[in-house]
LUMKEVEX-463200 format. One record per atom (N, C-alpha, C): x, y, z; residue in one letter. Coordinates in Angstrom, 2 decimals. Each point is the difference from the previous one (the first is absolute). Example, Ala and Ser with C-alpha at 12.3 -4.5 7.8 and 13.67 -1.06 7.14 Angstrom:
% LUMKEVEX-463200
+---------+---------+---------+----+
:      c1 :      c2 :      c3 : aa :
+---------+---------+---------+----+
:   13.19 :   -5.69 :    7.80 :  a :
:   -0.89 :    1.19 :    0.00 :  a :
:    0.90 :    1.20 :    0.00 :  a :
:   -0.35 :    1.05 :   -0.72 :  s :
:    0.82 :    1.19 :    0.06 :  s :
:   -0.77 :    1.09 :    0.73 :  s :
+---------+---------+---------+----+
//
This chain:
% LUMKEVEX-463200
+---------+---------+---------+----+
:      c1 :      c2 :      c3 : aa :
+---------+---------+---------+----+
:  101.68 :  107.68 :  107.54 :  x :
:   -0.33 :   -0.40 :   -1.36 :  x :
:    0.74 :    0.90 :   -0.97 :  x :
:    0.60 :   -0.59 :   -0.99 :  x :
:    0.75 :    0.79 :   -0.97 :  x :
:   -0.22 :   -0.57 :   -1.40 :  x :
:   -0.09 :    0.88 :   -0.95 :  x :
:   -0.10 :   -0.41 :   -1.40 :  x :
:    1.24 :    0.50 :   -0.72 :  x :
:    0.77 :   -0.94 :   -0.53 :  x :
:    1.21 :    0.37 :   -0.71 :  x :
:   -0.24 :   -0.14 :   -1.49 :  x :
:    0.10 :    1.09 :   -0.72 :  x :
:   -0.20 :   -0.06 :   -1.44 :  x :
:    1.19 :    0.62 :   -0.71 :  x :
:    0.64 :   -0.75 :   -0.87 :  x :
:    1.10 :    0.55 :   -0.80 :  x :
:   -0.52 :    1.13 :   -0.89 :  x :
:    0.87 :    0.90 :   -0.36 :  x :
:   -0.40 :    1.17 :   -0.78 :  x :
:   -0.47 :   -0.38 :   -1.40 :  x :
:    0.58 :   -1.04 :   -0.57 :  x :
:   -0.27 :   -0.33 :   -1.41 :  x :
:   -1.16 :   -0.98 :   -0.20 :  x :
:   -0.95 :   -0.06 :    0.92 :  x :
:   -1.10 :   -0.94 :   -0.15 :  x :
:   -1.11 :    0.52 :   -0.91 :  x :
:    0.12 :    1.22 :   -0.50 :  x :
:   -1.03 :    0.55 :   -0.87 :  x :
:   -0.19 :   -0.86 :   -1.25 :  x :
:    1.10 :   -0.51 :   -0.56 :  x :
:   -0.08 :   -0.82 :   -1.21 :  x :
:   -0.13 :   -1.48 :    0.31 :  x :
:    0.63 :   -0.42 :    1.08 :  x :
:    0.05 :   -1.42 :    0.33 :  x :
:   -1.29 :   -0.46 :    0.67 :  x :
:   -0.38 :   -1.25 :   -0.19 :  x :
:   -1.16 :   -0.54 :    0.73 :  x :
:    0.30 :   -0.08 :    1.48 :  x :
:   -1.04 :    0.01 :    0.81 :  x :
:    0.18 :    0.00 :    1.45 :  x :
:    0.58 :   -1.34 :    0.46 :  x :
:    1.03 :    0.03 :    0.83 :  x :
:    0.54 :   -1.26 :    0.54 :  x :
:   -1.07 :   -0.76 :    0.77 :  x :
:    0.08 :   -1.32 :   -0.05 :  x :
:   -1.04 :   -0.82 :    0.61 :  x :
:   -0.13 :    0.24 :    1.50 :  x :
:    1.12 :    0.24 :    0.69 :  x :
:   -0.09 :    0.22 :    1.44 :  x :
:   -0.77 :    1.27 :    0.32 :  x :
:    0.04 :    0.99 :   -0.89 :  x :
:   -0.79 :    1.21 :    0.22 :  x :
:   -1.47 :   -0.26 :   -0.22 :  x :
:   -0.33 :   -0.82 :   -0.97 :  x :
:   -1.40 :   -0.36 :   -0.25 :  x :
:   -0.56 :   -0.71 :    1.22 :  x :
:    0.74 :   -0.97 :    0.52 :  x :
:   -0.44 :   -0.75 :    1.17 :  x :
:   -0.13 :    0.93 :    1.20 :  x :
:    0.96 :    0.90 :    0.16 :  x :
:   -0.05 :    0.95 :    1.11 :  x :
:   -1.26 :    0.85 :   -0.09 :  x :
:   -0.30 :    0.52 :   -1.20 :  x :
:   -1.17 :    0.85 :   -0.15 :  x :
:   -1.29 :   -0.77 :    0.27 :  x :
:   -0.08 :   -1.24 :   -0.48 :  x :
:   -1.19 :   -0.82 :    0.27 :  x :
:   -0.18 :   -0.21 :    1.49 :  x :
:    1.09 :   -0.36 :    0.68 :  x :
:   -0.07 :   -0.23 :    1.43 :  x :
:   -0.34 :    1.28 :    0.74 :  x :
:    0.54 :    1.12 :   -0.45 :  x :
:   -0.26 :    1.28 :    0.64 :  x :
:   -1.48 :    0.34 :   -0.07 :  x :
:   -0.61 :   -0.14 :   -1.18 :  x :
:   -1.40 :    0.35 :   -0.14 :  x :
:   -0.91 :   -0.99 :    0.72 :  x :
:    0.38 :   -1.29 :    0.01 :  x :
:   -0.76 :   -0.97 :    0.79 :  x :
:    0.02 :    0.36 :    1.47 :  x :
:    1.16 :    0.35 :    0.51 :  x :
:    0.15 :    0.39 :    1.40 :  x :
:   -0.80 :    1.27 :    0.29 :  x :
:    0.03 :    0.94 :   -0.92 :  x :
:   -0.76 :    1.24 :    0.17 :  x :
:   -1.49 :   -0.30 :    0.09 :  x :
:   -0.51 :   -0.85 :   -0.90 :  x :
:   -1.41 :   -0.38 :    0.05 :  x :
:   -0.33 :   -0.70 :    1.31 :  x :
:    0.89 :   -0.89 :    0.45 :  x :
:   -0.25 :   -0.74 :    1.23 :  x :
:   -0.08 :    0.95 :    1.19 :  x :
:    0.90 :    0.97 :    0.06 :  x :
:    0.03 :    0.94 :    1.13 :  x :
:   -1.19 :    0.95 :   -0.01 :  x :
:   -0.47 :    0.40 :   -1.18 :  x :
:   -1.10 :    0.96 :   -0.06 :  x :
:   -1.36 :   -0.68 :    0.04 :  x :
:   -0.03 :   -1.31 :   -0.17 :  x :
:   -1.25 :   -0.74 :    0.06 :  x :
:   -0.79 :    0.06 :   -1.30 :  x :
:    0.60 :    0.47 :   -1.07 :  x :
:   -0.68 :    0.06 :   -1.30 :  x :
:    0.03 :   -1.38 :   -0.63 :  x :
:   -1.12 :   -0.43 :   -0.55 :  x :
:   -0.05 :   -1.33 :   -0.62 :  x :
:   -0.25 :    0.12 :   -1.48 :  x :
+---------+---------+---------+----+
//
């Protein structure tokens, strides 16, 4: 698993693929830990 973030994202809004990645990551984390 890798997260690639350009250096200049401090000002720019988050790219959509990163948003989707983060949502999927946290969903997977909840699924694996059994938290509902």
